[in-house]
N, CA and C atoms of all chains as a GROMACS GRO file, in nm:
protein
  597
    1MET      N    1   2.973   1.990  10.009
    1MET     CA    2   3.051   2.096   9.954
    1MET      C    3   3.176   2.108  10.034
    2VAL      N    4   3.271   2.166   9.973
    2VAL     CA    5   3.393   2.170  10.046
    2VAL      C    6   3.470   2.293  10.006
    3HIS      N    7   3.538   2.344  10.061
    3HIS     CA    8   3.635   2.401  10.143
    3HIS      C    9   3.766   2.432  10.077
    4THR      N   10   3.782   2.554  10.062
    4THR     CA   11   3.912   2.603  10.025
    4THR      C   12   3.991   2.613  10.154
    5GLN      N   13   4.124   2.628  10.145
    5GLN     CA   14   4.199   2.638  10.269
    5GLN      C   15   4.212   2.781  10.317
    6THR      N   16   4.167   2.875  10.236
    6THR     CA   17   4.165   3.013  10.279
    6THR      C   18   4.057   3.026  10.386
    7PRO      N   19   4.048   3.140  10.456
    7PRO     CA   20   3.960   3.143  10.573
    7PRO      C   21   3.811   3.133  10.539
    8LYS      N   22   3.770   3.012  10.505
    8LYS     CA   23   3.631   2.990  10.465
    8LYS      C   24   3.570   2.879  10.551
    9ALA      N   25   3.618   2.867  10.672
    9ALA     CA   26   3.573   2.756  10.756
    9ALA      C   27   3.427   2.771  10.797
   10LYS      N   28   3.380   2.893  10.818
   10LYS     CA   29   3.245   2.912  10.869
   10LYS      C   30   3.136   2.861  10.773
   11PRO      N   31   3.141   2.898  10.642
   11PRO     CA   32   3.039   2.844  10.552
   11PRO      C   33   3.037   2.692  10.549
   12ASP      N   34   3.156   2.630  10.555
   12ASP     CA   35   3.162   2.484  10.558
   12ASP      C   36   3.089   2.428  10.678
   13ARG      N   37   3.111   2.493  10.792
   13ARG     CA   38   3.047   2.445  10.916
   13ARG      C   39   2.894   2.460  10.905
   14MET      N   40   2.852   2.575  10.852
   14MET     CA   41   2.708   2.598  10.837
   14MET      C   42   2.646   2.497  10.740
   15PHE      N   43   2.721   2.466  10.635
   15PHE     CA   44   2.674   2.369  10.537
   15PHE      C   45   2.659   2.232  10.602
   16PHE      N   46   2.758   2.196  10.684
   16PHE     CA   47   2.753   2.067  10.753
   16PHE      C   48   2.635   2.062  10.850
   17ILE      N   49   2.615   2.170  10.924
   17ILE     CA   50   2.504   2.176  11.021
   17ILE      C   51   2.370   2.165  10.947
   18ALA      N   52   2.358   2.241  10.836
   18ALA     CA   53   2.234   2.237  10.758
   18ALA      C   54   2.209   2.097  10.703
   19SER      N   55   2.315   2.030  10.658
   19SER     CA   56   2.301   1.893  10.606
   19SER      C   57   2.253   1.800  10.717
   20ALA      N   58   2.315   1.814  10.834
   20ALA     CA   59   2.279   1.726  10.947
   20ALA      C   60   2.134   1.749  10.990
   21ILE      N   61   2.093   1.876  10.994
   21ILE     CA   62   1.954   1.907  11.032
   21ILE      C   63   1.858   1.845  10.930
   22PHE      N   64   1.889   1.860  10.802
   22PHE     CA   65   1.802   1.806  10.698
   22PHE      C   66   1.790   1.654  10.710
   23VAL      N   67   1.904   1.586  10.720
   23VAL     CA   68   1.902   1.439  10.728
   23VAL      C   69   1.823   1.393  10.850
   24LEU      N   70   1.848   1.459  10.963
   24LEU     CA   71   1.778   1.424  11.088
   24LEU      C   72   1.627   1.447  11.074
   25MET      N   73   1.592   1.562  11.020
   25MET     CA   74   1.449   1.596  11.005
   25MET      C   75   1.381   1.501  10.908
   26PHE      N   76   1.451   1.470  10.798
   26PHE     CA   77   1.390   1.384  10.698
   26PHE      C   78   1.368   1.243  10.752
   27LEU      N   79   1.471   1.188  10.817
   27LEU     CA   80   1.458   1.051  10.870
   27LEU      C   81   1.352   1.045  10.980
   28THR      N   82   1.350   1.147  11.066
   28THR     CA   83   1.250   1.150  11.174
   28THR      C   84   1.110   1.160  11.113
   29ALA      N   85   1.095   1.250  11.016
   29ALA     CA   86   0.963   1.268  10.954
   29ALA      C   87   0.917   1.139  10.888
   30ARG      N   88   1.010   1.073  10.819
   30ARG     CA   89   0.976   0.950  10.748
   30ARG      C   90   0.929   0.843  10.848
   31LEU      N   91   1.002   0.833  10.958
   31LEU     CA   92   0.970   0.734  11.061
   31LEU      C   93   0.834   0.764  11.124
   32VAL      N   94   0.815   0.890  11.162
   32VAL     CA   95   0.690   0.930  11.229
   32VAL      C   96   0.571   0.913  11.136
   33LEU      N   97   0.584   0.959  11.011
   33LEU     CA   98   0.472   0.951  10.916
   33LEU      C   99   0.435   0.807  10.883
   34LYS      N  100   0.535   0.720  10.885
   34LYS     CA  101   0.511   0.581  10.848
   34LYS      C  102   0.459   0.499  10.967
   35GLU      N  103   0.512   0.525  11.084
   35GLU     CA  104   0.488   0.436  11.198
   35GLU      C  105   0.382   0.485  11.297
   36ILE      N  106   0.360   0.614  11.303
   36ILE     CA  107   0.271   0.666  11.408
   36ILE      C  108   0.142   0.721  11.346
   37GLU      N  109   0.032   0.684  11.406
   37GLU     CA  110  -0.097   0.733  11.359
   37GLU      C  111  -0.122   0.871  11.417
   38LEU      N  112  -0.132   0.969  11.330
   38LEU     CA  113  -0.149   1.108  11.374
   38LEU      C  114  -0.259   1.174  11.291
   39PRO      N  115  -0.316   1.282  11.345
   39PRO     CA  116  -0.415   1.355  11.263
   39PRO      C  117  -0.350   1.411  11.136
   40MET      N  118  -0.432   1.427  11.034
   40MET     CA  119  -0.381   1.470  10.904
   40MET      C  120  -0.303   1.601  10.913
   41PHE      N  121  -0.355   1.700  10.989
   41PHE     CA  122  -0.288   1.831  10.992
   41PHE      C  123  -0.149   1.821  11.056
   42VAL      N  124  -0.132   1.727  11.153
   42VAL     CA  125   0.000   1.709  11.215
   42VAL      C  126   0.096   1.649  11.112
   43LYS      N  127   0.046   1.555  11.034
   43LYS     CA  128   0.130   1.493  10.929
   43LYS      C  129   0.175   1.598  10.828
   44ILE      N  130   0.082   1.687  10.795
   44ILE     CA  131   0.117   1.793  10.698
   44ILE      C  132   0.223   1.886  10.757
   45ILE      N  133   0.209   1.919  10.885
   45ILE     CA  134   0.308   2.006  10.951
   45ILE      C  135   0.446   1.938  10.953
   46ILE      N  136   0.446   1.808  10.984
   46ILE     CA  137   0.574   1.735  10.986
   46ILE      C  138   0.638   1.736  10.847
   47THR      N  139   0.555   1.716  10.745
   47THR     CA  140   0.607   1.719  10.606
   47THR      C  141   0.665   1.855  10.573
   48ILE      N  142   0.593   1.960  10.612
   48ILE     CA  143   0.640   2.097  10.583
   48ILE      C  144   0.772   2.124  10.656
   49LEU      N  145   0.783   2.076  10.779
   49LEU     CA  146   0.907   2.096  10.855
   49LEU      C  147   1.026   2.027  10.786
   50ALA      N  148   1.000   1.905  10.738
   50ALA     CA  149   1.108   1.832  10.669
   50ALA      C  150   1.149   1.904  10.542
   51VAL      N  151   1.050   1.950  10.466
   51VAL     CA  152   1.079   2.023  10.342
   51VAL      C  153   1.149   2.156  10.375
   52GLY      N  154   1.105   2.220  10.485
   52GLY     CA  155   1.166   2.346  10.528
   52GLY      C  156   1.314   2.328  10.560
   53SER      N  157   1.346   2.216  10.624
   53SER     CA  158   1.487   2.192  10.657
   53SER      C  159   1.569   2.171  10.530
   54PHE      N  160   1.504   2.115  10.427
   54PHE     CA  161   1.575   2.099  10.300
   54PHE      C  162   1.597   2.235  10.234
   55ALA      N  163   1.496   2.322  10.244
   55ALA     CA  164   1.510   2.457  10.188
   55ALA      C  165   1.624   2.530  10.258
   56TYR      N  166   1.634   2.513  10.391
   56TYR     CA  167   1.743   2.576  10.467
   56TYR      C  168   1.879   2.522  10.419
   57PHE      N  169   1.883   2.392  10.394
   57PHE     CA  170   2.004   2.328  10.343
   57PHE      C  171   2.044   2.391  10.208
   58LEU      N  172   1.944   2.408  10.120
   58LEU     CA  173   1.973   2.466   9.988
   58LEU      C  174   2.023   2.609   9.998
   59ILE      N  175   1.965   2.686  10.092
   59ILE     CA  176   2.008   2.826  10.111
   59ILE      C  177   2.154   2.828  10.157
   60GLN      N  178   2.187   2.740  10.252
   60GLN     CA  179   2.325   2.734  10.301
   60GLN      C  180   2.421   2.691  10.190
   61TYR      N  181   2.375   2.598  10.106
   61TYR     CA  182   2.458   2.552   9.994
   61TYR      C  183   2.486   2.669   9.899
   62ALA      N  184   2.379   2.743   9.865
   62ALA     CA  185   2.394   2.856   9.773
   62ALA      C  186   2.487   2.962   9.833
   63ARG      N  187   2.473   2.989   9.963
   63ARG     CA  188   2.561   3.085  10.030
   63ARG      C  189   2.705   3.037  10.026
   64GLY      N  190   2.722   2.908  10.050
   64GLY     CA  191   2.856   2.849  10.050
   64GLY      C  192   2.922   2.862   9.914
   65VAL      N  193   2.845   2.835   9.809
   65VAL     CA  194   2.900   2.842   9.673
   65VAL      C  195   2.943   2.985   9.641
   66LYS      N  196   2.864   3.083   9.686
   66LYS     CA  197   2.899   3.224   9.660
   66LYS      C  198   3.034   3.260   9.721
   67MET      N  199   3.068   3.194   9.831
   67MET     CA  200   3.191   3.229   9.901
   67MET      C  201   3.313   3.149   9.853
   68LEU      N  202   3.289   3.056   9.761
   68LEU     CA  203   3.401   2.975   9.712
   68LEU      C  204   3.484   3.052   9.610
   69ASP      N  205   3.606   3.011   9.592
   69ASP     CA  206   3.686   3.075   9.488
   69ASP      C  207   3.655   3.010   9.353
   70GLU      N  208   3.713   3.066   9.247
   70GLU     CA  209   3.669   3.027   9.112
   70GLU      C  210   3.696   2.880   9.078
   71LEU      N  211   3.807   2.824   9.125
   71LEU     CA  212   3.835   2.684   9.094
   71LEU      C  213   3.735   2.593   9.166
   72GLU      N  214   3.708   2.627   9.292
   72GLU     CA  215   3.615   2.544   9.369
   72GLU      C  216   3.475   2.549   9.308
   73ARG      N  217   3.436   2.665   9.257
   73ARG     CA  218   3.306   2.677   9.189
   73ARG      C  219   3.302   2.588   9.065
   74LYS      N  220   3.412   2.588   8.993
   74LYS     CA  221   3.421   2.503   8.872
   74LYS      C  222   3.409   2.356   8.911
   75ILE      N  223   3.474   2.319   9.021
   75ILE     CA  224   3.469   2.180   9.068
   75ILE      C  225   3.325   2.144   9.107
   76GLN      N  226   3.257   2.236   9.178
   76GLN     CA  227   3.118   2.212   9.216
   76GLN      C  228   3.030   2.194   9.092
   77LEU      N  229   3.053   2.279   8.993
   77LEU     CA  230   2.974   2.271   8.870
   77LEU      C  231   2.998   2.138   8.798
   78GLU      N  232   3.122   2.097   8.793
   78GLU     CA  233   3.154   1.970   8.726
   78GLU      C  234   3.093   1.852   8.801
   79ALA      N  235   3.091   1.861   8.934
   79ALA     CA  236   3.030   1.753   9.014
   79ALA      C  237   2.882   1.743   8.984
   80LEU      N  238   2.815   1.858   8.976
   80LEU     CA  239   2.671   1.857   8.945
   80LEU      C  240   2.646   1.815   8.801
   81THR      N  241   2.736   1.854   8.712
   81THR     CA  242   2.723   1.815   8.571
   81THR      C  243   2.739   1.664   8.556
   82PHE      N  244   2.816   1.605   8.647
   82PHE     CA  245   2.832   1.459   8.647
   82PHE      C  246   2.708   1.393   8.709
   83ALA      N  247   2.661   1.447   8.821
   83ALA     CA  248   2.555   1.382   8.899
   83ALA      C  249   2.418   1.391   8.832
   84PHE      N  250   2.385   1.507   8.780
   84PHE     CA  251   2.250   1.527   8.728
   84PHE      C  252   2.217   1.434   8.610
   85PRO      N  253   2.300   1.430   8.505
   85PRO     CA  254   2.267   1.339   8.395
   85PRO      C  255   2.266   1.192   8.437
   86LEU      N  256   2.357   1.157   8.529
   86LEU     CA  257   2.363   1.018   8.575
   86LEU      C  258   2.233   0.980   8.647
   87THR      N  259   2.180   1.073   8.725
   87THR     CA  260   2.053   1.049   8.793
   87THR      C  261   1.940   1.036   8.691
   88MET      N  262   1.946   1.119   8.587
   88MET     CA  263   1.845   1.111   8.481
   88MET      C  264   1.851   0.975   8.412
   89VAL      N  265   1.973   0.928   8.387
   89VAL     CA  266   1.991   0.797   8.322
   89VAL      C  267   1.931   0.687   8.411
   90LEU      N  268   1.957   0.696   8.541
   90LEU     CA  269   1.902   0.597   8.634
   90LEU      C  270   1.749   0.601   8.632
   91LEU      N  271   1.697   0.722   8.634
   91LEU     CA  272   1.551   0.739   8.632
   91LEU      C  273   1.490   0.680   8.505
   92MET      N  274   1.552   0.710   8.392
   92MET     CA  275   1.501   0.658   8.265
   92MET      C  276   1.514   0.506   8.258
   93THR      N  277   1.624   0.455   8.310
   93THR     CA  278   1.644   0.308   8.310
   93THR      C  279   1.536   0.241   8.392
   94LEU      N  280   1.510   0.296   8.511
   94LEU     CA  281   1.404   0.239   8.596
   94LEU      C  282   1.268   0.249   8.528
   95GLY      N  283   1.247   0.362   8.461
   95GLY     CA  284   1.120   0.381   8.390
   95GLY      C  285   1.100   0.277   8.282
   96LEU      N  286   1.206   0.249   8.207
   96LEU     CA  287   1.196   0.149   8.100
   96LEU      C  288   1.180   0.008   8.158
   97LEU      N  289   1.259  -0.020   8.261
   97LEU     CA  290   1.251  -0.153   8.323
   97LEU      C  291   1.112  -0.180   8.379
   98GLU      N  292   1.054  -0.072   8.435
   98GLU     CA  293   0.924  -0.088   8.499
   98GLU      C  294   0.813  -0.120   8.398
   99LEU      N  295   0.841  -0.098   8.271
   99LEU     CA  296   0.741  -0.130   8.168
   99LEU      C  297   0.721  -0.281   8.154
  100PHE      N  298   0.827  -0.358   8.186
  100PHE     CA  299   0.812  -0.503   8.169
  100PHE      C  300   0.853  -0.584   8.292
  101ILE      N  301   0.909  -0.518   8.395
  101ILE     CA  302   0.940  -0.589   8.520
  101ILE      C  303   0.869  -0.518   8.634
  102PRO      N  304   0.790  -0.588   8.711
  102PRO     CA  305   0.728  -0.522   8.826
  102PRO      C  306   0.831  -0.495   8.936
  103LEU      N  307   0.871  -0.368   8.950
  103LEU     CA  308   0.972  -0.333   9.051
  103LEU      C  309   0.906  -0.314   9.187
  104SER      N  310   0.970  -0.366   9.288
  104SER     CA  311   0.915  -0.353   9.423
  104SER      C  312   0.928  -0.208   9.469
  105LYS      N  313   0.820  -0.154   9.522
  105LYS     CA  314   0.820  -0.016   9.571
  105LYS      C  315   0.924   0.005   9.679
  106GLU      N  316   0.945  -0.099   9.759
  106GLU     CA  317   1.037  -0.086   9.873
  106GLU      C  318   1.184  -0.095   9.831
  107ASP      N  319   1.209  -0.155   9.716
  107ASP     CA  320   1.348  -0.171   9.673
  107ASP      C  321   1.388  -0.067   9.568
  108TRP      N  322   1.329  -0.083   9.451
  108TRP     CA  323   1.366   0.005   9.341
  108TRP      C  324   1.241   0.073   9.287
  109SER      N  325   1.230   0.198   9.313
  109SER     CA  326   1.122   0.272   9.252
  109SER      C  327   1.163   0.418   9.247
  110TYR      N  328   1.083   0.499   9.185
  110TYR     CA  329   1.117   0.641   9.167
  110TYR      C  330   1.142   0.711   9.300
  111ARG      N  331   1.077   0.664   9.404
  111ARG     CA  332   1.090   0.733   9.534
  111ARG      C  333   1.232   0.723   9.591
  112HIS      N  334   1.312   0.630   9.541
  112HIS     CA  335   1.449   0.616   9.592
  112HIS      C  336   1.553   0.687   9.504
  113VAL      N  337   1.510   0.729   9.387
  113VAL     CA  338   1.607   0.783   9.291
  113VAL      C  339   1.678   0.908   9.343
  114TRP      N  340   1.603   0.995   9.411
  114TRP     CA  341   1.664   1.121   9.458
  114TRP      C  342   1.784   1.094   9.549
  115ALA      N  343   1.780   0.984   9.622
  115ALA     CA  344   1.890   0.953   9.714
  115ALA      C  345   2.021   0.925   9.640
  116PHE      N  346   2.009   0.888   9.512
  116PHE     CA  347   2.130   0.862   9.435
  116PHE      C  348   2.199   0.991   9.391
  117LEU      N  349   2.123   1.099   9.386
  117LEU     CA  350   2.181   1.227   9.341
  117LEU      C  351   2.300   1.269   9.428
  118PRO      N  352   2.285   1.272   9.562
  118PRO     CA  353   2.404   1.307   9.642
  118PRO      C  354   2.518   1.207   9.628
  119VAL      N  355   2.485   1.080   9.608
  119VAL     CA  356   2.591   0.979   9.589
  119VAL      C  357   2.670   1.011   9.462
  120PHE      N  358   2.597   1.038   9.353
  120PHE     CA  359   2.662   1.073   9.227
  120PHE      C  360   2.736   1.206   9.239
  121TYR      N  361   2.677   1.298   9.316
  121TYR     CA  362   2.740   1.430   9.335
  121TYR      C  363   2.878   1.413   9.401
  122TYR      N  364   2.884   1.332   9.506
  122TYR     CA  365   3.013   1.313   9.575
  122TYR      C  366   3.112   1.237   9.486
  123ALA      N  367   3.060   1.146   9.403
  123ALA     CA  368   3.148   1.078   9.308
  123ALA      C  369   3.204   1.180   9.208
  124GLY      N  370   3.116   1.266   9.159
  124GLY     CA  371   3.157   1.371   9.064
  124GLY      C  372   3.256   1.467   9.128
  125LEU      N  373   3.234   1.496   9.255
  125LEU     CA  374   3.323   1.587   9.329
  125LEU      C  375   3.463   1.525   9.339
  126ALA      N  376   3.468   1.396   9.368
  126ALA     CA  377   3.598   1.327   9.380
  126ALA      C  378   3.671   1.328   9.246
  127ILE      N  379   3.597   1.303   9.138
  127ILE     CA  380   3.658   1.301   9.005
  127ILE      C  381   3.711   1.440   8.968
  128ALA      N  382   3.628   1.543   8.994
  128ALA     CA  383   3.668   1.680   8.959
  128ALA      C  384   3.789   1.724   9.042
  129ARG      N  385   3.788   1.690   9.170
  129ARG     CA  386   3.902   1.728   9.256
  129ARG      C  387   4.031   1.664   9.208
  130LYS      N  388   4.020   1.537   9.170
  130LYS     CA  389   4.138   1.463   9.123
  130LYS      C  390   4.195   1.530   8.997
  131LYS      N  391   4.105   1.580   8.915
  131LYS     CA  392   4.146   1.644   8.789
  131LYS      C  393   4.231   1.769   8.814
  132TYR      N  394   4.202   1.840   8.922
  132TYR     CA  395   4.270   1.969   8.945
  132TYR      C  396   4.376   1.964   9.054
  133THR      N  397   4.405   1.846   9.105
  133THR     CA  398   4.511   1.839   9.209
  133THR      C  399   4.626   1.750   9.163
  134MET      N  400   4.774   2.672   7.833
  134MET     CA  401   4.842   2.800   7.851
  134MET      C  402   4.956   2.786   7.952
  135LYS      N  403   5.072   2.832   7.912
  135LYS     CA  404   5.187   2.824   8.002
  135LYS      C  405   5.190   2.947   8.091
  136ASN      N  406   5.254   2.933   8.206
  136ASN     CA  407   5.264   3.051   8.292
  136ASN      C  408   5.393   3.046   8.375
  137ARG      N  409   5.429   3.164   8.427
  137ARG     CA  410   5.552   3.178   8.506
  137ARG      C  411   5.521   3.196   8.654
  138LEU      N  412   5.405   3.154   8.694
  138LEU     CA  413   5.362   3.182   8.831
  138LEU      C  414   5.456   3.121   8.935
  139HIS      N  415   5.497   2.999   8.910
  139HIS     CA  416   5.585   2.930   9.003
  139HIS      C  417   5.716   3.009   9.023
  140VAL      N  418   5.772   3.054   8.911
  140VAL     CA  419   5.899   3.130   8.915
  140VAL      C  420   5.878   3.261   8.989
  141LEU      N  421   5.772   3.331   8.955
  141LEU     CA  422   5.746   3.461   9.018
  141LEU      C  423   5.722   3.446   9.169
  142ARG      N  424   5.651   3.343   9.204
  142ARG     CA  425   5.625   3.318   9.347
  142ARG      C  426   5.756   3.288   9.420
  143ALA      N  427   5.842   3.210   9.355
  143ALA     CA  428   5.971   3.176   9.416
  143ALA      C  429   6.056   3.302   9.434
  144GLU      N  430   6.051   3.391   9.334
  144GLU     CA  431   6.127   3.516   9.344
  144GLU      C  432   6.084   3.601   9.463
  145HIS      N  433   5.957   3.594   9.494
  145HIS     CA  434   5.904   3.670   9.609
  145HIS      C  435   5.913   3.590   9.740
  146ARG      N  436   5.964   3.470   9.732
  146ARG     CA  437   5.977   3.380   9.847
  146ARG      C  438   5.842   3.359   9.919
  147TRP      N  439   5.741   3.342   9.838
  147TRP     CA  440   5.608   3.316   9.894
  147TRP      C  441   5.577   3.168   9.883
  148THR      N  442   5.504   3.119   9.980
  148THR     CA  443   5.450   2.983   9.967
  148THR      C  444   5.322   2.994   9.882
  149GLN      N  445   5.272   2.880   9.840
  149GLN     CA  446   5.146   2.881   9.765
  149GLN      C  447   5.034   2.941   9.850
  150ALA      N  448   5.036   2.907   9.978
  150ALA     CA  449   4.931   2.958  10.069
  150ALA      C  450   4.939   3.110  10.082
  151GLU      N  451   5.062   3.162  10.088
  151GLU     CA  452   5.078   3.308  10.101
  151GLU      C  453   5.031   3.380   9.975
  152LEU      N  454   5.068   3.324   9.860
  152LEU     CA  455   5.022   3.385   9.734
  152LEU      C  456   4.870   3.378   9.724
  153ALA      N  457   4.816   3.263   9.766
  153ALA     CA  458   4.671   3.246   9.764
  153ALA      C  459   4.602   3.353   9.849
  154GLU      N  460   4.661   3.382   9.962
  154GLU     CA  461   4.602   3.481  10.052
  154GLU      C  462   4.607   3.621   9.988
  155HIS      N  463   4.718   3.652   9.922
  155HIS     CA  464   4.730   3.781   9.853
  155HIS      C  465   4.623   3.796   9.746
  156LEU      N  466   4.590   3.685   9.681
  156LEU     CA  467   4.497   3.690   9.568
  156LEU      C  468   4.352   3.659   9.607
  157GLY      N  469   4.334   3.615   9.730
  157GLY     CA  470   4.198   3.584   9.776
  157GLY      C  471   4.141   3.457   9.716
  158VAL      N  472   4.228   3.361   9.691
  158VAL     CA  473   4.183   3.230   9.640
  158VAL      C  474   4.240   3.120   9.729
  159SER      N  475   4.209   2.996   9.696
  159SER     CA  476   4.260   2.886   9.778
  159SER      C  477   4.400   2.844   9.731
  160ARG      N  478   4.472   2.775   9.820
  160ARG     CA  479   4.604   2.724   9.783
  160ARG      C  480   4.592   2.625   9.666
  161GLN      N  481   4.482   2.548   9.666
  161GLN     CA  482   4.460   2.450   9.559
  161GLN      C  483   4.452   2.520   9.423
  162THR      N  484   4.392   2.638   9.422
  162THR     CA  485   4.379   2.712   9.296
  162THR      C  486   4.518   2.751   9.244
  163ILE      N  487   4.602   2.800   9.335
  163ILE     CA  488   4.739   2.838   9.296
  163ILE      C  489   4.813   2.716   9.244
  164ASN      N  490   4.800   2.606   9.315
  164ASN     CA  491   4.866   2.482   9.273
  164ASN      C  492   4.818   2.437   9.134
  165ALA      N  493   4.686   2.443   9.113
  165ALA     CA  494   4.629   2.400   8.984
  165ALA      C  495   4.676   2.491   8.870
  166ILE      N  496   4.692   2.621   8.900
  166ILE     CA  497   4.740   2.713   8.796
  166ILE      C  498   4.888   2.685   8.766
  167GLU      N  499   4.966   2.670   8.872
  167GLU     CA  500   5.110   2.645   8.853
  167GLU      C  501   5.136   2.516   8.775
  168THR      N  502   5.056   2.416   8.801
  168THR     CA  503   5.075   2.288   8.732
  168THR      C  504   5.000   2.283   8.597
  169GLU      N  505   4.944   2.397   8.562
  169GLU     CA  506   4.873   2.416   8.434
  169GLU      C  507   4.754   2.321   8.415
  170LYS      N  508   4.692   2.289   8.527
  170LYS     CA  509   4.569   2.208   8.520
  170LYS      C  510   4.446   2.297   8.514
  171TYR      N  511   4.466   2.422   8.549
  171TYR     CA  512   4.353   2.516   8.551
  171TYR      C  513   4.399   2.651   8.498
  172GLU      N  514   4.317   2.710   8.412
  172GLU     CA  515   4.348   2.843   8.360
  172GLU      C  516   4.262   2.945   8.434
  173PRO      N  517   4.326   3.045   8.495
  173PRO     CA  518   4.248   3.138   8.578
  173PRO      C  519   4.157   3.228   8.495
  174SER      N  520   4.060   3.286   8.564
  174SER     CA  521   3.972   3.382   8.497
  174SER      C  522   4.052   3.508   8.464
  175LEU      N  523   3.994   3.590   8.381
  175LEU     CA  524   4.062   3.715   8.343
  175LEU      C  525   4.082   3.804   8.465
  176SER      N  526   3.982   3.809   8.552
  176SER     CA  527   3.994   3.897   8.670
  176SER      C  528   4.106   3.849   8.763
  177LEU      N  529   4.122   3.718   8.776
  177LEU     CA  530   4.230   3.666   8.860
  177LEU      C  531   4.366   3.690   8.793
  178ALA      N  532   4.369   3.676   8.662
  178ALA     CA  533   4.493   3.704   8.588
  178ALA      C  534   4.534   3.851   8.607
  179PHE      N  535   4.436   3.941   8.603
  179PHE     CA  536   4.465   4.083   8.626
  179PHE      C  537   4.518   4.106   8.768
  180LYS      N  538   4.457   4.039   8.864
  180LYS     CA  539   4.502   4.052   9.003
  180LYS      C  540   4.648   4.008   9.016
  181MET      N  541   4.680   3.898   8.949
  181MET     CA  542   4.819   3.846   8.953
  181MET      C  543   4.914   3.947   8.890
  182ALA      N  544   4.873   4.000   8.775
  182ALA     CA  545   4.957   4.097   8.705
  182ALA      C  546   4.983   4.219   8.793
  183LYS      N  547   4.878   4.264   8.861
  183LYS     CA  548   4.890   4.382   8.948
  183LYS      C  549   4.983   4.350   9.066
  184LEU      N  550   4.963   4.232   9.122
  184LEU     CA  551   5.043   4.192   9.239
  184LEU      C  552   5.192   4.185   9.205
  185PHE      N  553   5.224   4.132   9.089
  185PHE     CA  554   5.365   4.116   9.050
  185PHE      C  555   5.418   4.238   8.972
  186GLY      N  556   5.332   4.334   8.947
  186GLY     CA  557   5.373   4.454   8.874
  186GLY      C  558   5.414   4.425   8.731
  187MET      N  559   5.340   4.336   8.668
  187MET     CA  560   5.372   4.297   8.530
  187MET      C  561   5.245   4.300   8.446
  188SER      N  562   5.263   4.279   8.317
  188SER     CA  563   5.144   4.264   8.232
  188SER      C  564   5.102   4.117   8.233
  189ILE      N  565   4.978   4.092   8.195
  189ILE     CA  566   4.930   3.953   8.190
  189ILE      C  567   5.016   3.869   8.095
  190GLU      N  568   5.055   3.930   7.983
  190GLU     CA  569   5.133   3.856   7.883
  190GLU      C  570   5.270   3.813   7.936
  191GLU      N  571   5.319   3.889   8.034
  191GLU     CA  572   5.449   3.852   8.092
  191GLU      C  573   5.437   3.732   8.186
  192ILE      N  574   5.317   3.708   8.233
  192ILE     CA  575   5.296   3.593   8.324
  192ILE      C  576   5.243   3.472   8.248
  193PHE      N  577   5.151   3.497   8.157
  193PHE     CA  578   5.088   3.387   8.082
  193PHE      C  579   5.126   3.394   7.934
  194GLN      N  580   5.159   3.278   7.879
  194GLN     CA  581   5.187   3.270   7.736
  194GLN      C  582   5.097   3.163   7.673
  195ALA      N  583   5.041   3.197   7.558
  195ALA     CA  584   4.956   3.100   7.489
  195ALA      C  585   5.039   2.980   7.446
  196ASP      N  586   4.980   2.862   7.467
  196ASP     CA  587   5.047   2.739   7.425
  196ASP      C  588   5.010   2.712   7.280
  197ASP      N  589   5.107   2.729   7.188
  197ASP     CA  590   5.077   2.718   7.044
  197ASP      C  591   5.039   2.577   7.002
  198ASN      N  592   5.075   2.478   7.083
  198ASN     CA  593   5.045   2.339   7.047
  198ASN      C  594   4.897   2.305   7.063
  199ARG      N  595   4.824   2.387   7.135
  199ARG     CA  596   4.682   2.357   7.160
  199ARG      C  597   4.594   2.406   7.047
   0.00000   0.00000   0.00000
């Protein structure tokens, strides 16, 4: 998310911090859950912590959006309007392909699709920004 | 929709950033309105009208070609 030039620096910083915490927590959790043998309850706690950091990220995002001005909100909406259907198209394409091609779990499978959403979101953000500048 | 925002801002010798601060929006928003890439909400249009001491119709004119 980004940033009007009016005095809105703090929400941006909080959004960045929340994003960094989420990415760090998610990657650490993924590594630990995959590589280290731990009791089940510890694995569940690690999973909850990773999900919790994502919830914190979403709260910061929602707070940030509330503080944006009307044009920036429109840009955010257009970015999501671009990203969400594109992710759905990717998901459906993979679903159809998987009916006749065995897709490798490690390369292309549903578990990786969510990662494309932020990529499409930033692409949508760039397109929307270009439209209004 | 056409508008006279650029002219009115120049008359007040305000930069886009200064006008943005008066209206509580970003400089990009002012720029997008001036270049007619974005049409402001009714509440922002009212704020502009109040700031310049004019009616909304004196600042914004409907573009008949659309």
